[in-house]
C-alpha positions in Angstrom: -9.1 28.0 -96.0 -9.1 24.7 -94.3 -5.8 25.6 -92.6 -7.2 28.8 -91.3 -10.2 27.1 -89.8 -7.9 24.6 -88.2 -5.8 27.3 -86.7 -8.9 29.1 -85.4 -10.2 25.8 -83.9 -6.8 25.2 -82.3 -6.7 28.7 -81.0 -10.1 28.3 -79.5 -9.2 25.0 -77.9 -6.1 26.6 -76.4 -8.0 29.5 -75.0 -10.7 27.2 -73.6 -8.1 25.0 -72.1 -6.4 27.9 -70.4 -9.7 29.1 -69.0 -10.5 25.6 -67.7 -7.0 25.4 -66.2 -7.5 28.8 -64.5 -10.8 27.7 -63.1 -9.4 24.4 -62.0 -6.5 26.1 -60.4 -8.8 28.4 -58.5 -10.9 25.4 -57.5 -7.9 23.4 -56.3 -6.5 26.2 -54.3 -9.7 26.6 -52.4 -10.0 22.9 -51.4 -8.3 23.4 -48.0 -9.0 27.1 -47.5 -11.5 26.4 -44.7 -9.0 24.3 -42.7 -8.0 26.0 -39.5 -5.0 25.0 -37.3 -5.9 22.2 -34.9 -5.6 23.1 -31.2 -2.4 21.9 -29.6 -2.6 18.8 -27.5 -2.4 20.0 -23.9 0.2 17.4 -23.0 2.4 17.4 -26.1 2.3 21.2 -26.1 4.1 21.2 -22.7 7.0 19.3 -24.1 7.3 21.6 -27.1 7.5 24.6 -24.8 10.0 22.9 -22.5 12.3 22.1 -25.5 12.2 25.7 -26.7 13.2 27.0 -23.2 17.0 27.8 -23.1 17.1 27.9 -19.3 19.6 25.5 -17.7 17.2 25.1 -14.7 14.2 23.9 -16.7 12.2 20.9 -15.4 9.7 18.9 -17.4 7.1 17.2 -15.2 4.5 17.0 -17.9 5.7 14.1 -20.0 3.8 10.8 -19.5 6.8 8.5 -19.9 9.1 7.0 -17.4 12.5 8.5 -16.7 15.3 7.3 -14.5 16.8 9.3 -11.7 19.0 11.2 -14.2 15.9 12.2 -16.2 16.8 9.8 -19.1 14.5 7.4 -21.0 14.9 3.8 -20.0 14.9 0.6 -22.0 14.4 -2.4 -19.8 17.0 -5.1 -19.8 14.3 -7.8 -20.3 13.3 -5.9 -23.5 16.9 -5.7 -24.7 17.4 -9.4 -24.1 14.1 -10.3 -25.9 15.3 -8.2 -28.9 18.6 -10.1 -28.9 16.7 -13.4 -29.0 14.4 -12.5 -31.8 16.9 -10.7 -34.0 17.3 -12.4 -37.3 14.8 -15.2 -36.3 11.6 -13.6 -37.5 10.2 -12.9 -41.0 8.5 -9.7 -41.9 5.2 -11.2 -42.9 1.8 -9.7 -41.9 0.4 -10.8 -38.6 -3.3 -11.9 -38.7 -5.8 -9.1 -38.3 -6.2 -10.2 -34.7 -2.5 -9.9 -34.1 0.0 -12.2 -32.4 -1.9 -15.2 -30.9 0.9 -15.8 -28.4 1.1 -12.1 -27.3 -2.7 -12.0 -26.8 -2.8 -15.2 -24.9 -0.1 -14.0 -22.4 -1.7 -10.6 -22.1 -5.1 -12.1 -21.2 -3.4 -14.1 -18.4 -2.0 -10.9 -16.9 -5.5 -9.3 -16.8 -7.8 -12.2 -16.2 -5.4 -14.4 -14.1 -2.9 -17.1 -15.0 -5.5 -19.9 -14.6 -8.6 -18.0 -15.6 -11.6 -20.2 -16.4 -12.6 -17.7 -19.0 -9.4 -18.2 -21.0 -9.8 -22.0 -20.7 -13.4 -21.9 -21.8 -12.5 -19.6 -24.8 -15.1 -17.0 -23.7 -12.8 -14.0 -24.4 -12.8 -12.2 -27.7 -9.4 -10.5 -27.9 -7.3 -8.8 -30.6 -3.9 -7.1 -30.6 -4.3 -3.4 -30.7 -2.3 -0.2 -31.3 -1.5 0.2 -27.6 -4.2 1.3 -25.2 -5.4 4.2 -27.4 -6.1 1.8 -30.3 -7.8 -0.6 -27.9 -10.1 2.1 -26.7 -10.8 3.3 -30.3 -11.6 -0.2 -31.5 -14.1 -0.7 -28.6 -15.7 2.7 -29.2 -16.3 1.8 -32.9 -17.6 -1.6 -31.8 -20.0 0.1 -29.3 -21.2 2.5 -32.0 -21.8 -0.3 -34.5 -23.6 -2.8 -32.2 -25.2 -0.5 -29.6 -25.8 2.6 -31.7 -28.2 4.3 -29.3 -25.8 3.9 -26.3 -23.7 6.5 -24.5 -20.4 6.3 -22.7 -20.0 7.6 -19.2 -16.5 9.0 -18.7 -15.0 10.2 -15.3 -14.3 13.8 -14.5 -11.4 14.3 -15.0 -9.9 11.7 -17.3 -7.1 11.3 -19.8 -8.0 14.0 -22.3 -7.7 11.6 -25.3 -10.6 9.5 -24.0 -13.0 12.3 -25.0 -11.4 12.5 -28.5 -11.7 8.7 -29.0 -15.4 8.4 -28.3 -16.2 11.7 -30.0 -14.6 10.6 -33.3 -16.3 7.2 -33.0 -19.5 9.3 -32.8 -20.6 7.9 -29.5 -22.5 10.4 -27.3 -20.7 11.1 -24.0 -21.9 11.7 -20.5 -19.6 12.2 -17.4 -19.6 11.0 -13.9 -18.1 12.4 -10.7 -14.8 11.0 -9.7 -12.3 13.5 -8.2 -13.0 15.6 -5.1 -10.9 18.8 -5.3 -11.2 19.7 -1.6 -9.9 16.4 -0.3 -7.7 15.6 -3.3 -9.3 12.2 -3.2 -12.2 10.2 -4.6 -15.7 11.7 -4.6 -17.2 8.3 -3.9 -20.7 9.4 -2.8 -21.2 11.5 -6.0 -19.7 8.7 -8.1 -22.1 6.1 -6.7 -25.0 8.5 -7.2 -24.1 9.0 -10.9 -23.8 5.2 -11.4 -27.2 4.7 -9.7 -28.9 7.5 -11.7 -27.5 6.4 -15.1 -30.1 4.5 -17.3 -29.9 0.7 -16.8 -27.4 -0.9 -19.2 -25.2 2.1 -19.6 -21.5 1.9 -20.7 -18.9 3.2 -18.2 -15.2 3.8 -18.8 -13.2 2.8 -15.6 -9.5 3.2 -14.9 -8.3 -0.1 -13.6 -5.5 1.4 -11.5 -3.4 4.6 -11.3 -6.2 6.8 -12.5 -4.9 9.3 -15.1 -4.6 12.2 -14.3 -5.4 12.2 -10.6 -3.6 9.1 -9.3 -6.7 8.5 -7.1 -8.0 5.0 -7.0 -11.0 3.5 -5.2 -10.1 1.2 -2.2 -10.8 -2.5 -2.6 -14.0 -2.2 -0.6 -15.1 0.7 -2.7 -14.4 -1.3 -5.9 -16.7 -4.1 -4.4 -19.5 -1.6 -3.8 -19.1 -0.2 -7.3 -19.2 -3.7 -8.8 -22.3 -4.6 -6.9 -24.1 -1.4 -8.0 -23.0 -2.1 -11.6 -24.6 -5.5 -11.3 -27.9 -4.1 -10.0 -28.0 -1.5 -12.8 -26.7 -4.0 -15.5 -24.0 -1.5 -16.6 -21.1 -2.5 -18.9 -17.6 -1.7 -17.7 -14.7 -1.0 -20.0 -11.5 -1.0 -18.0 -8.6 1.1 -19.4 -5.6 -0.6 -17.9 -2.5 1.4 -18.9 -0.4 0.8 -15.8 -0.6 -2.8 -14.7 2.5 -3.5 -12.6 3.7 0.1 -13.0 1.3 1.5 -10.3 2.2 -0.6 -7.3 5.0 -2.8 -8.7 2.7 -5.8 -8.5 0.7 -6.7 -11.6 -1.7 -8.9 -9.6 -2.5 -6.1 -7.1 -3.0 -3.7 -10.0 -5.6 -6.0 -11.6 -7.7 -6.2 -8.4 -10.5 -4.1 -9.7 -10.9 -6.3 -12.7 -10.8 -9.5 -10.7 -13.5 -8.1 -8.4 -15.8 -7.5 -11.4 -15.0 -11.0 -12.8 -15.8 -12.6 -9.4 -19.2 -10.8 -9.4 -20.1 -12.2 -12.8 -19.7 -9.1 -15.0 -19.1 -9.3 -18.8 -16.4 -6.6 -19.1 -14.1 -5.2 -21.7 -10.4 -4.4 -21.1 -8.0 -2.1 -22.9 -4.4 -3.1 -22.1 -1.1 -1.5 -23.0 2.6 -2.2 -22.7 3.7 1.4 -23.1 4.3 2.1 -19.5 4.9 -1.2 -17.8 7.5 -2.5 -20.4 8.6 0.9 -21.7 7.4 0.0 -25.2 6.0 3.5 -25.9 6.9 3.6 -29.6 6.1 0.0 -30.4 2.3 0.5 -29.8 1.6 -2.9 -28.3 -1.8 -3.4 -26.7 -4.8 -5.7 -26.5 -8.6 -5.2 -26.5 -10.6 -8.0 -24.9 -14.3 -8.5 -24.4 -15.6 -11.3 -22.0 -18.6 -13.0 -23.7 -21.3 -15.4 -22.6 -19.8 -18.4 -24.4 -17.2 -19.5 -27.0 -19.6 -19.1 -29.9 -20.3 -15.5 -28.9 -16.6 -14.8 -28.4 -15.9 -16.0 -32.0 -18.5 -13.6 -33.4 -17.3 -10.7 -31.4 -13.7 -11.3 -32.3 -14.6 -11.5 -36.0 -16.3 -8.1 -35.8 -13.4 -6.5 -33.9 -11.1 -7.7 -36.8 -13.6 -6.4 -39.3 -13.4 -3.0 -37.7 -9.6 -3.1 -37.7 -9.4 -4.0 -41.4 -10.2 -0.6 -42.9 -8.5 1.2 -40.0 -5.0 -0.4 -40.1 -5.5 -3.9 -41.4 -2.8 -5.7 -39.3 -1.0 -4.7 -36.1 2.8 -4.4 -36.0 4.9 -7.4 -35.3 8.1 -6.4 -33.5 6.6 -5.2 -30.2 4.3 -8.2 -30.1 7.3 -10.5 -30.4 9.1 -8.6 -27.6 6.1 -9.0 -25.3 5.5 -12.7 -26.0 9.2 -13.5 -25.7 9.3 -11.9 -22.3 6.1 -13.4 -21.0 6.6 -16.9 -22.2 10.1 -17.3 -20.8 10.1 -17.7 -17.0 13.5 -16.1 -16.5 12.7 -13.0 -18.7 9.3 -12.7 -17.0 10.9 -12.7 -13.6 13.4 -10.1 -14.8 10.4 -7.9 -16.1 8.6 -8.2 -12.8 11.8 -7.1 -11.0 12.3 -4.2 -13.3 8.7 -3.0 -13.3 8.9 -3.0 -9.5 12.1 -0.8 -9.6 10.2 1.7 -11.8 7.2 1.7 -9.5 9.3 2.0 -6.4 11.2 5.0 -7.8 8.0 6.8 -8.5 6.7 6.0 -4.9 10.0 7.2 -3.4 9.8 10.5 -5.3 6.3 11.1 -4.0 7.6 10.7 -0.5 10.6 13.0 -1.2 8.4 15.7 -2.7 6.0 15.7 0.2 8.8 15.7 2.8 10.5 18.7 1.0 7.3 20.7 1.0 6.7 20.0 4.7 10.2 21.0 5.6 9.7 24.3 3.9 6.9 25.0 6.3 4.1 24.9 3.8 0.8 25.7 5.5 -1.0 23.3 3.1 -1.5 19.6 3.5 0.5 17.6 1.0 -0.6 14.2 2.2 -2.4 13.5 -1.1 1.0 13.3 -2.9 1.7 9.9 -1.2 -2.0 8.9 -1.0 -2.2 8.9 -4.8 -0.6 6.2 -6.9 1.0 5.8 -10.3 2.8 8.1 -12.6 0.7 11.2 -12.0 0.1 13.4 -9.0 -2.9 15.7 -9.1 -1.3 18.5 -7.1 -4.3 20.8 -6.6 -2.5 23.8 -8.0 -4.5 26.2 -10.0 -3.8 27.1 -13.7 -2.5 30.5 -12.5 -0.1 28.9 -10.1 1.1 26.5 -12.8 1.6 29.5 -15.1 3.8 31.1 -12.4 5.8 27.9 -12.1 6.6 28.0 -15.8 7.2 31.8 -16.0 9.3 32.2 -12.8 10.9 28.8 -12.4 10.9 27.2 -15.8 8.9 24.2 -14.6 6.6 22.7 -17.2 3.4 20.7 -16.5 -0.2 20.7 -17.8 -2.3 23.6 -16.5 -4.6 21.3 -14.5 -1.7 20.9 -12.0 -0.9 17.3 -13.0 2.7 16.4 -12.1 4.3 13.5 -13.8 6.3 12.0 -11.0 8.5 10.3 -13.6 10.1 13.7 -14.2 10.9 14.2 -10.5 14.5 13.1 -9.6 16.7 13.3 -6.5 18.5 16.1 -8.3 15.4 18.4 -8.9 12.9 17.5 -6.2 14.2 20.2 -3.9 14.0 22.8 -6.6 10.5 21.7 -7.6 9.3 21.7 -4.0 10.6 25.2 -3.4 9.0 26.5 -6.5 5.6 24.8 -5.6 5.9 26.3 -2.1 6.5 29.8 -3.5 3.5 29.8 -5.7 1.1 28.1 -3.2 2.1 29.7 0.1 -0.3 32.5 -0.2 -3.2 30.0 -0.2 
């Protein structure tokens, strides 16, 4: 009798266990049922489509990475030499949460000036970041934590990821006028109106040089006017500087907007990156800095930036930081870098000239002066999404639908083909 009861009990437990498992299985299978595919990144999707195209004539002018005149990726000689020097000489220990002290120190000198009083007075809170994207995200989280009621003003247009960064940091966004489609240049009057009409003490995202995606920068005089109005309105400027040296070939010239704001007494933030100007795309080396009132405030701000980094990624990677600090602390390697970054910038500038000249030789009725007026990796061509679609369908030329051309993808071998295709899809107006 006891055995029979035990068997019944065992049988009930088995049955109940199976029911629980079935219910659990149904529950587990429904955990991610509501997850939809994420929309494709508008930039990365271009490369995917390009790679899938079997045409031998295909051209990719969508990628935001430097290419040589053969369309090949480039590793700078200064980077290779730095890697040779550090090979076998570094351990694999964690960096501090704030990153490489040497790398940060040399990075600040690039942005604020070799003999900056702010560096000497230790008024800058700065941490190594995961390239420029990570620097922007750290600042967005810092803004949300310490100015929770604030908004960020972002230019129209801008690098699309800027919107993602501040959205995911839950910072409300506003926009300000920047690009003037008719002139293919800066909408300066509307920009100044938006700066003036923003509530006092607003946060603004500014591109330090080589505005992405338009390649349109304010003149030095316009920067001075912008700075003065920011001072009147007590706005805070965060400069995203992804192209220092890469825009004009001269890092000092490319930092002019920042230096103007510093001269005028602003407390600013800067997001720096070595992806473009040293070709360290995959190493994710960057820096976020915030200029403070004094050393005591800078210590507090840095501690909070590190606190934000801790649950996000804890410590930044070491290899890229070693490469950067090795290059910038050695006079010979730094001179080699300055030479190589100028070669990259000059090639981009020469391709702008070649594309404009080819279009004009074809007898295009349109003005293409904006190609050489703009600066940096990208040219905002003014082509419509429909014209870009025709370029892809008829000529196997790939770019984002806003008409942004990555000049790094233009070579002496394809510039004529590209110009002819652009002429064909634009000649009707």
